[in-house]
C-alpha positions in Angstrom: 107.0 91.2 106.3 104.4 92.9 108.1 103.5 96.1 107.1 101.8 99.3 108.8 98.5 99.6 108.3 97.2 103.0 107.8 93.8 103.7 109.4 93.2 106.8 107.5 89.7 106.6 106.5 86.8 108.2 108.0 83.1 107.2 106.9 80.3 109.6 106.6 77.1 109.1 108.0 75.9 108.5 104.6 78.5 105.7 104.3 77.9 104.4 107.7 74.2 103.9 106.6 74.8 102.3 103.5 77.3 99.7 104.9 74.7 99.1 108.0 77.2 100.3 110.5 76.3 102.3 113.7 76.2 105.9 113.8 79.2 106.0 116.3 81.3 104.3 113.3 81.8 107.9 111.8 84.2 108.4 114.7 86.5 105.5 113.9 89.6 105.6 111.4 89.1 102.9 108.9 91.7 100.9 106.4 90.8 99.3 103.1 92.4 96.0 103.3 92.5 93.1 100.8 92.4 89.3 102.1 95.9 89.2 101.7 96.5 92.3 103.7 94.4 90.5 106.2 96.2 87.2 106.2 99.8 88.9 106.3 99.2 91.9 108.9 96.5 91.6 111.5 97.8 90.2 114.6 96.5 86.9 116.1 95.9 85.2 112.6 97.4 81.9 111.6 96.7 81.2 108.0 98.6 77.6 108.1 96.4 76.5 111.1 93.1 77.9 109.4 93.9 76.3 106.2 95.0 72.9 107.9 91.6 73.0 109.5 89.8 73.4 106.1 91.6 70.8 104.6 90.6 68.3 107.3 87.0 69.4 106.9 87.5 68.7 103.1 86.9 72.2 102.1 90.3 73.3 100.8 90.3 70.9 97.9 87.4 72.8 96.5 89.2 76.2 96.6 91.8 77.5 94.4 94.5 80.0 96.6 92.5 83.3 96.0 88.9 81.4 97.3 91.3 80.0 100.4 92.6 83.8 101.0 89.0 85.1 100.6 87.3 82.5 102.8 90.2 83.0 105.5 89.4 87.0 105.8 85.7 86.5 105.7 85.9 84.1 108.8 88.0 86.8 110.4 85.6 89.6 109.6 82.7 87.6 110.8 84.6 87.5 114.1 85.4 91.0 114.0 81.4 91.8 113.5 80.5 89.2 116.1 82.7 90.9 118.6 81.7 94.5 117.5 81.9 97.1 119.0 84.8 95.9 121.2 86.7 94.7 117.9 85.5 97.4 115.8 83.8 97.1 112.5 84.3 95.3 109.2 82.2 95.3 106.0 83.1 93.8 102.7 82.9 96.6 100.0 84.4 95.0 96.9 86.9 92.9 94.9 90.3 93.6 93.2 91.6 90.7 90.9 89.5 88.2 92.5 90.3 89.1 96.1 88.0 90.4 98.6 88.3 94.1 99.9 87.2 95.1 103.3 87.0 98.4 105.2 88.1 97.5 108.6 88.1 99.8 111.6 90.9 100.3 114.0 90.3 98.1 117.2 88.5 100.4 119.7 
């Protein structure tokens, strides 16, 4: 079940600099999302199709479930950053229980 994502974190100029974000990022609301949150709640993503593609390429056999989630989220984060600022901004900020955590801006 999809949940509402609360974009209620604002970065300071210092945080933006530390995360290599442009100065205008301080005006955007961000959310802290795990790889699972990205898989389950962001629009336009299909984990099943992505996983099938990774299996076809032979990568999925090398990864456990957490690795699969992290690689899926990383691909999406790369897409956001490739299309920034139109798609917003995202940065990996850590891990929790082996799962990647990202600071993701609301789409601008």
